[in-house]
N, C-alpha and C positions, 0 to 999 in steps of 0.2 A: 504150381501155377502161381504166378504173381498177381495179386489182387490190386486193382487200380481203383483209387477213390475218385468220386466225382465231386467237383467243386460246384457248390450251389451259387448260382448267379445272384448278385446283390441287386435288389430292385433299384431302379433309377430314382434319384432324388434323396437317397438315404446313404449314410456313411457311418461306419463304425469308428472312424478316425475323427471324433469330435475334439475340437481344441479345448483343452481344459481351461477353466477360468484362472485368472491371475489373482491370487489373494493379496490383499494389502493390509498390513498392520501398521499398520501405521501406529470506612474503607479507608484516615491517612491516605495521602496521595500515593504512597508506595503500595498499599493494599489495593487501591483502585486500579493501578497500573497492572498488578499481578492478575487481578480478576479479569480485566479487559483482555489481556494476553491469553489467559486460560480459555476464555470464551471463544476467541478466534481460533485457537488450536483445536478446541473441541469440535467446532463447526467443520474445520478442514478434515479432521479425522473421520467425522461422520460421512463426508462426501467421498473419501478415498476408498471406494470399494466398487468392483464391477469387472466386466469382461471387455477386453479390447482386441482389436484386429490391427497389429502394427502395420501390415502392408497397406490397408485402407487408409490408416492415419497419415502415412507418408504422402498420399495423394491429396490430402487436405491441408493446404498451405496457410489458410487463414484461421484465426482464432479470435473470438469476441467474448469478453468477460464482463460480468458485473462483480464488483468487489466491495468488501466491507471489512472494517477492522479497527485497530486502535492507533491513535495519533499521540505521540509522546513529545511534549514541548519543553522548551527551556526559557530562560529570561529573555525578554525582547527589548524592553526599555529600562533605562536607569535615569534617576533624577540628575539634572545638571546643576541645579541650585538648591537641592534638597537631598537628604540621605533617604532614598527610597528606590526600590526596584519594582518594576511591573512584570509579573510572572504570568505565563500562560499555563492553564491547567491541562492535564491530559484529557483527551476526549475521543469520541467515536469519529470515524471517517468513512466515506463511501465514494464510489465513483465507477469508472469503467476503463477497460484496456482493450486495445485492438492490436493484434500481432500478425505480422506477415513473415513467413519463413521462405525466403527465396532459395535457400539451401537447407540440407537436412539438419544441420546443427547451428545455423546462424539465422537470427530473426531481427526484425525491426519492430519496435513497439511504440504506439501512441497512447498516452495515458492522461486521464483527468481524475483528480481526487479532491474532495472538499472536506474540511473539518471546521468546526466552530468551537473555539476554546474560551472558557471563562477566564476573567482577569482576576489575579490576586496581587496584593502588594506586600512588601516585606515589612513596612512600617504602618501598623494599624492605627497609630495615633494621628496620622496625617489624613486630612480629608481627600478623597479621591472618588470621582464619579458621584453616584448617588449613595446615600448611607446604606441602603439595602441592596444595591446592585452596582457593582463596580464596572460592569460592562463586559463585553466580549470582543473577540477579534476573529473574523472569518479568514480562513486560509484556503486559497484555491491554488492547486498545483497542476500545471500543464507541462508535459515532458515528452521528449522523444528519446528512446533508449535503444541500445544494441543489446542483444541477448545471445549468449553462447551456451548451448545446451549440451549436456554430456552425452546424450544418445537420444534416438527417437524410438520409443517403445512404450510399453504400458506405464512406465514411470521414468522420469528424467529430471535430474537436477540441472540448475542453470545459474550463471552469473549474469548480472546486468550492470550497465553503466550508461548514464544519460545526462542530458542537459535540458533546461527548460526555463520556466518562469514560475515564481511564487507571487501570488497577488494577496497582499495583506490588507484587510478591510477592518480597521478599528471602529467599534461602536462604544464610545465612552462619553457619558454625560458631562457637560461643562467643558468639553475639549473640542477644539476645531480640527478634528482629524479627518483624513480622507484616504481612499484606497490608493495603493501604489504597487506597481509590478516590479519585481526584482529578479535579476539573473540568478539561476539556481543550478545545482548539479547533484547527482545522486549515484550511489553504488548499492547494489543489492545482491541477494542470494535467495534461491527458492527452489520449488519443485512443481512439476506438472504431472497429473495422474489421469490416465484415460479411463472413462466410464462408458463402456459400450463402443459403438461405432463412431459417434459424433460428440458426445459430451466429454468434458474434461474439467477436473478440479485443479485448484492451484493454491499454493501457500507461498507467501512472499514476505521478506523482511528487507527494509531499505533504510539507509542513513543518508540524510539530506543536508546540504549546506546552501544557504541563501545569502547572497551578497546584499548587505544593507545599503551599500553605496554611500556610506556616511562615516565621517571620522568619529571615532569614539570620543565622547565628551562634548560634542556639539549638539545643540538643541534642535529638535524636530518640531515640537509643538509645546504650547503652554496651556494649562487648564485655567478655569475660571477662578481658581484660588491663588493664581500667581506662581504656581510651581511649573517648572519646565522640565521636559524629558527628551532624551535622545536614545539612540540605539545602544544597547549594552555592549555590542561588539560589532566589528565590521562584517562578521559572519554570524548569522542566526542558524543554529543547529537544531535539527529535529529528527525523530525516528518514527517508523511506522511498521506495523505487522498486520498483514491483511490476508484474508482467504477469499477465494473467488470460485465461481461456477460459470462455465461458458460452453461454447460450441465450436467445433471444427467444421470448416466448409471449404 
């Protein structure tokens, strides 16, 4: 006689087919830059862990992030009647990004970021600003960028390219400086990492060019000591590394 087994009915609301979680493994001015970058990478690594539902994520086309990280500056001004360079120090930056994915792998991003960099000069024998405070320069970045993501899943890498405006706001004593907005462009690479159903972490690096709209060697302003300065180049270059935490909706 053939013995037939009975299948026990699984109670409603329970399933043995649980989706497994997706694991993720993710001062000199030179020392200051390394420290700042290491902190950003450490924050990102701590955020990148959790469980995601790819099917649900595909229905969530919008993403809103708070970001923070490091801003890496270069020379901004150079003396036109004196041998001296005005250099911006590396600093922290913060801001926000809003992304819309009309298609699975293509997105449009609106971004704002701000940094305030201290001023240094290459010639310490010349008077500049105040004796104990050479000043600082605020940098506000407003961009619209296109994003191409490698995939939509628990983790995805992406490339970005965008245009926008950099607003430079110098605060230097004894100098009649003022804020000015300049055309800018950027290119970047990064990754997004889902955390649960709605949260997402992000790591991003970008290289940015800002048109100074000024001929190299021509004066932009003169300080109270009679020394005049102009932009060091027709393009001001800067870089940034940021980590972010946001929501899909």
